[in-house]
C-alpha positions as CSV (number, residue, x, y, z in Angstrom):
1,X,-9.7,18.9,-7.1
2,X,-9.4,19.2,-3.3
3,X,-8.8,22.5,-1.5
4,X,-7.6,22.1,2.1
5,X,-8.3,24.6,4.8
6,X,-4.7,25.9,4.5
7,X,-5.3,26.7,0.9
8,X,-3.3,23.8,-0.6
9,X,-5.1,22.5,-3.7
10,X,-4.4,19.1,-5.3
11,X,-5.8,16.5,-7.6
12,X,-3.0,14.1,-8.0
13,X,-1.4,12.3,-5.0
14,X,1.4,9.7,-4.6
15,X,0.4,7.2,-1.9
16,X,2.4,6.6,1.2
17,X,5.7,4.7,0.6
18,X,5.8,5.0,-3.2
19,X,8.4,7.8,-3.1
20,X,10.2,7.0,0.1
21,X,10.6,9.0,3.3
22,X,11.4,12.3,1.6
23,X,9.0,12.3,-1.3
24,X,11.9,12.2,-3.8
25,X,12.0,8.5,-4.5
26,X,13.9,5.4,-3.4
27,X,17.5,4.9,-4.5
28,X,16.4,2.9,-7.6
29,X,14.0,5.7,-8.6
30,X,16.6,8.5,-8.2
31,X,17.9,8.2,-11.8
32,X,14.3,8.5,-13.1
33,X,13.9,11.7,-11.0
34,X,17.1,13.1,-12.3
35,X,16.1,12.6,-15.9
36,X,12.6,14.0,-15.3
37,X,10.7,10.8,-15.9
38,X,9.4,11.0,-12.3
39,X,8.5,14.6,-11.3
40,X,7.6,14.5,-7.6
41,X,6.8,18.3,-7.6
42,X,3.7,17.6,-9.9
43,X,2.1,15.6,-7.1
44,X,1.1,15.9,-3.5
45,X,3.3,13.2,-2.1
46,X,2.6,11.2,1.1
47,X,5.8,10.1,2.7
48,X,6.2,6.5,3.9
49,X,4.3,6.0,7.1
50,X,6.2,6.5,10.3
51,X,5.8,5.0,13.8
52,X,6.7,6.5,17.1
53,X,9.6,4.1,17.5
54,X,11.7,2.2,15.0
55,X,9.9,-0.8,13.6
56,X,11.7,-3.7,12.1
57,X,8.7,-5.0,10.1
58,X,9.3,-7.6,7.4
59,X,11.4,-5.8,4.8
60,X,15.0,-6.8,4.4
61,X,16.8,-4.7,1.8
62,X,18.9,-7.6,0.6
63,X,15.8,-9.7,-0.2
64,X,12.8,-7.4,-0.7
65,X,11.0,-10.1,-2.7
66,X,10.3,-11.9,0.5
67,X,7.7,-9.3,1.4
68,X,6.9,-7.5,-1.9
69,X,5.9,-9.2,-5.1
70,X,4.4,-8.1,-8.4
71,X,1.2,-9.9,-9.4
72,X,-0.9,-9.6,-12.5
73,X,-2.1,-6.0,-12.7
74,X,-0.6,-4.9,-9.4
75,X,1.4,-5.9,-6.3
76,X,1.2,-7.6,-3.0
77,X,3.2,-6.5,0.0
78,X,3.7,-7.6,3.6
79,X,6.3,-4.9,4.6
80,X,4.7,-4.5,8.0
81,X,5.6,-0.8,8.3
82,X,9.3,-1.2,8.4
83,X,10.7,2.3,9.2
84,X,13.4,3.9,11.4
85,X,10.9,5.8,13.5
86,X,9.7,9.4,13.6
87,X,12.6,10.7,15.7
88,X,15.0,9.6,13.0
89,X,12.9,11.4,10.4
90,X,12.7,14.6,12.4
91,X,16.4,14.7,12.8
92,X,17.8,13.3,9.5
93,X,15.2,14.0,6.9
94,X,12.7,16.8,7.7
95,X,15.1,19.7,8.3
96,X,16.6,19.2,4.8
97,X,13.4,19.2,2.8
98,X,12.1,22.0,0.6
99,X,8.4,22.0,1.5
100,X,7.6,24.8,-0.9
101,X,8.9,23.0,-4.0
102,X,7.7,19.5,-2.9
103,X,4.2,19.4,-1.5
104,X,4.4,16.7,1.2
105,X,1.9,14.9,3.5
106,X,3.2,13.3,6.6
107,X,1.9,9.8,7.5
108,X,1.7,8.3,10.9
109,X,0.6,5.0,12.3
110,X,0.3,3.8,15.9
111,X,-1.7,3.7,19.1
112,X,-3.8,6.7,20.3
113,X,-1.1,8.2,22.5
114,X,1.6,7.6,19.9
115,X,-0.5,9.3,17.1
116,X,-1.0,12.3,19.3
117,X,2.7,12.6,20.1
118,X,3.7,12.2,16.5
119,X,1.2,14.8,15.3
120,X,2.8,17.3,17.7
121,X,6.3,16.4,16.5
122,X,5.1,17.1,12.9
123,X,3.9,20.5,13.9
124,X,7.5,21.7,13.4
125,X,7.4,20.9,9.7
126,X,5.4,22.6,6.8
127,X,3.5,19.6,5.6
128,X,0.4,20.3,3.5
129,X,-1.5,17.7,5.6
130,X,-1.1,14.8,7.9
131,X,-2.4,11.3,6.9
132,X,-3.6,9.3,9.9
133,X,-3.1,5.7,8.8
134,X,-5.7,3.6,10.7
135,X,-5.8,0.7,8.3
136,X,-2.5,-1.0,7.6
137,X,-3.3,-4.6,6.4
138,X,0.0,-5.9,7.7
139,X,0.1,-4.5,11.2
140,X,-1.9,-5.1,14.4
141,X,-4.0,-2.1,15.4
142,X,-7.3,-1.2,17.1
143,X,-9.9,-1.7,14.4
144,X,-13.0,-0.6,16.4
145,X,-14.8,2.2,14.6
146,X,-15.4,4.3,17.7
147,X,-11.8,4.2,18.7
148,X,-10.6,5.1,15.2
149,X,-12.9,8.1,15.2
150,X,-11.7,9.1,18.7
151,X,-8.1,8.8,17.7
152,X,-8.4,11.0,14.6
153,X,-10.3,13.6,16.6
154,X,-7.6,13.8,19.2
155,X,-4.9,14.0,16.6
156,X,-6.7,16.9,15.0
157,X,-6.8,18.7,18.4
158,X,-3.0,18.4,18.5
159,X,-2.1,19.0,14.9
160,X,-1.8,22.4,13.1
161,X,-2.2,20.6,9.8
162,X,-5.3,19.5,7.9
163,X,-6.0,15.8,8.4
164,X,-6.5,13.0,5.9
165,X,-7.7,9.7,7.3
166,X,-6.7,6.5,5.6
167,X,-9.2,3.6,5.9
168,X,-9.7,0.2,4.5
169,X,-12.7,-1.6,2.9
170,X,-12.9,-4.0,5.8
171,X,-13.7,-1.1,8.2
172,X,-16.9,0.8,8.7
173,X,-15.6,3.5,6.3
174,X,-19.1,5.1,5.8
175,X,-19.5,5.8,9.5
176,X,-15.9,7.0,9.8
177,X,-16.5,9.3,6.8
178,X,-19.7,10.7,8.4
179,X,-18.4,11.1,11.9
180,X,-15.2,12.8,10.9
181,X,-16.8,15.5,8.7
182,X,-15.7,18.3,11.1
183,X,-12.4,16.8,11.9
184,X,-10.7,15.4,8.7
185,X,-10.7,17.1,5.4
186,X,-10.3,14.1,3.1
187,X,-10.4,10.3,3.2
188,X,-8.3,7.8,1.3
189,X,-8.2,4.0,1.0
190,X,-5.4,1.6,1.9
191,X,-4.4,-1.6,0.1
192,X,-6.8,-4.5,0.7
193,X,-6.1,-7.7,2.7
194,X,-5.2,-10.6,0.4
195,X,-8.0,-12.7,1.9
196,X,-10.7,-10.3,0.7
197,X,-9.5,-10.2,-2.9
198,X,-8.5,-13.9,-3.2
199,X,-10.6,-15.9,-0.7
200,X,-9.5,-19.5,-0.2
201,X,-6.4,-19.0,-2.3
202,X,-2.8,-19.4,-1.1
203,X,-0.9,-16.1,-0.9
204,X,2.4,-15.6,-2.9
205,X,3.8,-14.5,0.4
206,X,2.6,-17.6,2.3
207,X,6.1,-18.5,3.5
208,X,6.4,-15.1,5.2
209,X,2.8,-15.5,6.5
210,X,3.6,-18.8,8.1
211,X,6.7,-17.2,9.7
212,X,5.2,-14.0,11.1
213,X,1.4,-14.5,10.9
214,X,-0.9,-11.6,10.2
215,X,-2.5,-12.7,6.9
216,X,-1.3,-13.0,3.3
217,X,-0.4,-9.3,2.6
218,X,-2.0,-6.2,1.1
219,X,-3.2,-6.0,-2.5
220,X,-2.7,-2.9,-4.6
221,X,-3.3,-2.1,-8.2
222,X,-6.0,-3.5,-10.6
223,X,-7.0,-6.5,-8.4
224,X,-8.0,-4.1,-5.6
225,X,-10.0,-1.7,-7.8
226,X,-13.4,-3.3,-7.5
227,X,-13.6,-3.2,-3.7
228,X,-11.8,0.1,-3.4
229,X,-13.9,1.9,-6.0
230,X,-17.2,0.6,-4.5
231,X,-16.1,2.3,-1.3
232,X,-15.2,5.5,-3.2
233,X,-18.6,5.7,-4.7
234,X,-20.4,5.0,-1.4
235,X,-18.4,7.7,0.4
236,X,-18.8,10.2,-2.5
237,X,-22.6,9.7,-2.3
238,X,-22.5,10.5,1.4
239,X,-21.0,13.9,0.6
240,X,-19.0,14.2,3.8
241,X,-15.2,14.2,3.4
242,X,-13.4,14.8,0.1
243,X,-12.7,11.3,-1.4
244,X,-9.3,10.4,-2.8
245,X,-9.6,7.4,-5.1
246,X,-6.7,4.8,-5.1
247,X,-5.6,2.2,-7.6
248,X,-5.4,4.6,-10.6
249,X,-3.3,2.9,-13.3
250,X,-4.1,4.8,-16.5
251,X,-6.2,7.5,-18.1
252,X,-9.3,5.3,-18.3
253,X,-9.1,4.8,-14.5
254,X,-9.0,8.6,-14.0
255,X,-12.3,8.9,-15.9
256,X,-13.9,6.1,-14.0
257,X,-13.1,7.3,-10.5
258,X,-14.1,10.9,-11.4
259,X,-17.5,9.5,-12.6
260,X,-17.8,7.8,-9.2
261,X,-17.4,11.1,-7.4
262,X,-13.7,11.2,-6.4
263,X,-12.2,14.7,-5.9
264,X,-8.6,13.5,-6.2
265,X,-6.7,10.3,-7.1
266,X,-3.6,8.5,-5.8
267,X,-0.9,6.4,-7.5
268,X,0.9,3.6,-5.8
269,X,1.5,0.1,-7.3
270,X,2.1,1.7,-10.7
271,X,5.4,3.1,-9.3
272,X,6.7,-0.5,-9.0
273,X,5.8,-1.5,-12.6
274,X,6.2,1.7,-14.6
275,X,7.3,4.5,-12.2
276,X,7.3,7.1,-15.0
277,X,3.7,6.5,-15.9
278,X,2.0,8.9,-13.3
279,X,4.1,11.8,-14.7
280,X,3.0,10.9,-18.2
281,X,-0.7,10.7,-17.2
282,X,-0.6,14.1,-15.6
283,X,1.2,15.7,-18.6
284,X,-1.4,14.3,-20.9
285,X,-4.1,15.9,-18.8
């Protein structure tokens, strides 16, 4: 269990993008929400990451399979942060949300100045925390450790919300974990670059990779567990930030990551395969 500085406590999180921009699910998930098979209010839900300006990315609603595929045990995506931009969200989504019923975390991605501006815009909404996404595997960004640390510190000086930093296993996450101990309150892990999980193997999204560049996509689910959980254990041993373990697919995974030292868990790829499963897991707990 994680207790943030604003008093919000959580153990179960839904990762960015799994339940859309409002935390209530994508259109194809709405029937499951209506019938109670998905219960967003049981989780602390991270909304889909937003950028300062609209971003086309690679997702086309009429052919989503071009950038998202199911693979054995998980999924691969090369969405590229497709989103309508934070101004759209602040005007069309945020004012109509019940932040008391649905515990939400805002997620932002961008350059330093953009992150600061977006954090200030989010100050008008009652998020439980802000996730600073510094590790999207499908988007170009400054990957220098010192710059990441500086950006998160400047966001914190602007934001009235607790900060969660989202890193990747190909970054110096141990140093980030240590240096942000007085800035962020928790640390989570992003999907993993395809090339790290499947070196020298052609990506299922190779056609899109050839078209737009930027690697073979981001891996979520069981194939990413080994590398992600190694990072969870290392950061938990450091004892700096609260660690949120990703890639939890079943009850055995819960036990495993708790033994590694995780204080909370997040669900993501499981929502594509069996979107009712996280609700079932929590209810069994």
